[in-house]
N, C-alpha and C positions, 0 to 999 in steps of 0.2 A: 820712796819709790814713786815715780811719776806716772800718773794714769793719763793715757791719751784720750782726750774727749773730742767727739765729733761735733761739728757745728749743728745747730738745730735745723738749719736750712736743708741739711743733708737728709735728716729723718723725714722732713716734710716732702722732699722730692721723692724719696724712696717709697713712702706710703702712697703718694700720688701716682707713682709709676705702677705700683702693684695693683692699685684700684683700676687703673686704665687697662692693665693687662687682663685683669679678671673680667672687666666689661667687654673687652675684645673676644675673650674666650666664650663668654655667654652669647655674644652676638654671632660668633662663628657656629656655636652649637645650635642656636635658633635657626640660622641660615641652613645648616645641615639637615635639621629636622624638617624644615619647610621644603627643601629640595627632595628629601626622601619621600615626603607626603605627595609632592608633585609627581615624582616618578611612579609612585603607587597608583595615583589617580590615572596617569597616562597609560600604565600597564593594564589597569582595570578597563579603561575605555577601549583600548586596543583589543582586549579579550572579548569584550561585549560586542564590538563590531565584527570580530572574526566569528563568534558564535552566531550572530545574526546573519552573516553572509553564508555560513554553512547551512543554517536552517533554511534560508531562502533558496540556496542552490539545491539542497536535497529535496525541498518541496517542489521546485520547478522540475527536477529530474523525474520525480514520482508522477507528477501530473502529465508530463509529456509522454512518458513510457506507457502509462495506463490508457491515455487517449489514443496513442498511435497503435497500441495492440488491438483495440476493438476495431478501429478504422481499417487496419491492414487485414484483419480477419474478414471483415465485411467485404473488402475489395477482392480477396481471394475467392470467397464463397459466392458473391453476387456479381462483382465485376468480371472475373474470369469465368464464372458459371461452374465452379468446381463442385461436383456433386458427391464428394467423399469426405464428409466432415470428420468421421472417425479416423481416417488416414491422416488428415491434417493435424488432428490432436496428437496422434501417435508420433508423427514426425517432429512436431514442436517439443514433445516430451523427451524424444531421443536427443534432440539438440541440447536441451537442458541438462540431461544426464552426462553427455560428453563434456560440456563446458564446466559443470560443477566438479566432475571427476578429475579433469585436468588441473583446475585450480586447487583442489584438495591434494593432488599428487605433488604439486610444487610448493605446498605449504602456504598458499595465499589465504586460504580459508580452512577452518577445521570442521570435519564432519564425523558423525558416529559411524562405526563399522556396522554393516547390515548383518545381523544375526537372525537365526530362525526364530528365536523367541520374540525379537522385535517385530519381525515380519508377521508372525501370528497375531500379535496384539494390534498391529496397524492395518491388517488386511480389510476389516469391516469399513474403516475410515476411507481406505483407498477405493473400494468399490463405489462408495458414494461420490468420492472425488472425481472418478472417471465418468460416472453418470452425469455429474454436474457440468463437466467440460463438454461432453458430447451434446447434451441437450442445449447448451449455450450456443454451440456451433449450428445446430439444427434451427434454432429459433432465429439466430442472426441472419441466416440465409433468406428468411421469408419476411422478417420485420425490419423496419428502418431503425437506425441507431437511437434516435430520440425516443421512440416508443419503448425500445428495450430498456433504456435507462430508467424510464418512468415505471414500467412494469416490474423492474427489479426491486422497487420499493416494497412490493408485496412481501419480499423475503423478510424484511424487518418486522412486518406484522406477524408472520408465522413464527419467527424467532422469538419475539416477545411473548407470544402465547406459549410456546414450548418452554421458555424460561420459567414462566409462571407455574406450569404444571410439573415440570421435571425438577426444577431447582428451587421452587417456592420463592421466586423472586418477584416482588411486586413493584410496579412502575407507578409513577405519579400521574396526575391528570393531564399535565402538559404533553407527556409522552404518548398517551392514548389519543389525545386530540390530534397530534401530528400523524399518528398511524391511521386515524380515521380520514384525515385529509389525503393521505397517500392512497387509500382505497378508492375514495371519490374520484381522484385525478386519474387513476388507472382505469376505472370504469368509463369515465367521460372521454378519456383519450382513446380507448378502444372503440367506443360508439362513433366518435367523430373522425376516426382514422380512415383516410381515403384509400390507403393501400392495405386495408385490413385483410389478413390471411389467417383463416381458422387453424390451419396446420401449425403455422408459426406461433400463434398465441397459445396453442395447446402445449407445444414444446417449451415455451417460456414459463407457463404456469408449473409444469413439471420441474423445470429448472429452479424455480423459486422454492419449491418444497425440498428439493435435493440440496440446494445451497444452505437453507436453514437447518436441514438434517446434519449436513457436514459440520456446520458451526457448533451445533449442540452436541453431536457425537465427539467432536474433537476435544471438547472440555472434559468429557468423561474419560476418554482414552489417554489423554496427554499425561496424567499423573501415573497411570499404569505403565505407559511406554517409557517414561523417565526412570522407572524402577528397574527396567530390564536393560538399560544402556550401561556401558562401562563407566562413563563419567557421571552418571546420575542426572544428566541433563539432555535436552533435545533442542538444538538451536534451529533457526530458520533454514540454514543451508542443509542441515541433516534432514529436515522435513521435505525440502524441495527434492533432494536426492532420493529419499525414501518413496515419496509419492510418485515421482516420475519413473523411477525404476520399476516399481510394482505395476505401474499402469501399462507398461510395454506388453507383457504377455496377455493381459486382459484386453488390451486394444487389438492385438493380433487376432484373438478369439472373436471379438465383436466384428472385425472386418470380414471374417469368414462367415459369420452368422448373417450379417446384412448384405453379403455378396458384393462388397466393394471391389473385390479382386477383378471381377469381370469388367467393371467400369474402368479401373486403373489400367488394365491391359489394352483398352480401346481408346482412351482419351489422348488427344494429341498434345495436351498441356504438359505432360511429363517429358516431352521432347524439347520444350522451351527452356533454355538456361535462365531466362529472366524470371520464369515462373518459379524455378527452384530457389532463385535468389530471394524472391518475395516471401516464399514459404520459410526459408531459413531466417529471414529478418523477423518474421512473426514469432518464430521460436526463441530468438534472442531477446525480443521485446517481452515475451512472457517471462523469461528469466530476469530481465531488467526490472520488472515490476516487483519481483520478490526482493531483489537487492536494494532498490531505491525505497521501497516501502519500509524496509528494516532500517535503512540509513535515516530516513525522514522521522520515523518513530523514535529513533535514538536521539536525534537532534532536538526534537520538540516534545512530544508527549501524545498520549492516546486521544485527548480532547481535541487538540489542534489537528491531529491526523484524521479523525473522523469528520471534522468540520470541513477541512480542505477536500476530503474525498467527496463530500456532498456538493461543495461549490464547483468541483472539477467537472461534474456532470453537465453543467450549463454550457461551457464552451464545446464540450464533446457533442452535445445534442445539436447545437447550431452548426458545428462542422459536419456532422452526419447528414443534416438536411441539405446544406449547400453543396457538399462534395458529390453526393449521390443523387442530386436533383429530385428530392422526395416531394411528391405532390401533397400539398397541405392546405388547410383552410384556417380561417381566423379562429374558429372554435377549437380545432385540434391544436393549433399553436398555443392557445390560451390554456388548454388542458395540460399540455406538456410543461409549459412554464409554471403552472399551478403545482404540478407534481414535483418539479425541481425545487420550488420554494418550500414545499412540504418536507422534502428531504433535508434541506438546510435547517428548517424549524425543528425537525426530529433530532438532528445532531446537536442543536443548541439545547433542546430539552434534556437530552442524555447527559450533556456536560453539567447542567444544573443539578440533575439527579445524582451524578457522581459526587459533586461538591457538597 
């Protein structure tokens, strides 16, 4: 039987061909891995850019809405000379209730249904909330925007003391140093304020106490409120709807007590369509602050949010002085700037304390 033998060159060629094919496969595999890694890097960089853009956009929206809200309120109260701050608050809250209810009805946002159990739990917080808004309106009518932002720093001092006694929370030396600087700037700002108004300052001091009380009470009530909701949670939209809905009957009662009805029946401002437009804009801006602050907080974090909030007071103060032609001196301007820097220093100190 004859066995067919293949030439040796054939085996050499075959082995060489197989080796070259294996090398090609390895090369293709390496190329594939490299391309996959490259794609992953590109995707990651695109996501990072998108996240950065969202954070920037949300921060810008929050800053613009919060600045515009205060400036528009100042324009309504001082520019138009509108002497019904409670009525302005009531109308703004009514606008917020309508917008949130419509968005909730169409499923754009989710809100908790208002039950009697939830209303009973939330009512003490709401009373403080209404007082906080009204005193803010009254003070803003008499005090310039820059001094309001500096005096609001006193709220941080009251809140820190309240946290220490109510929640046994101790702050480090940097925080207390920043709070001390805030007090000094508020006192020096008041002394050097050329447009000083005792009534306005009184309302602002009351506002600081009410704002701090609202913050401290909210922490205690929040856990109880969550227990009486159907979902076991209470988001920002539900809080906006709850606060603004409950404030309407209380606002009507206060309008009657402070006799704003008589003023409203006589003032020619309510016959001006442009005035109603500005008031509606102020209501929408108030709601926009709630939405944009929630969006910004979600995109960044509590530390960035608090720091940007402090930095945002600087352009707000400058805009308030320029737009409303506030008479000022070098000493007062220095006090205001010193107070704003103290606010930034406080935000930084709180960031380090959290870390």
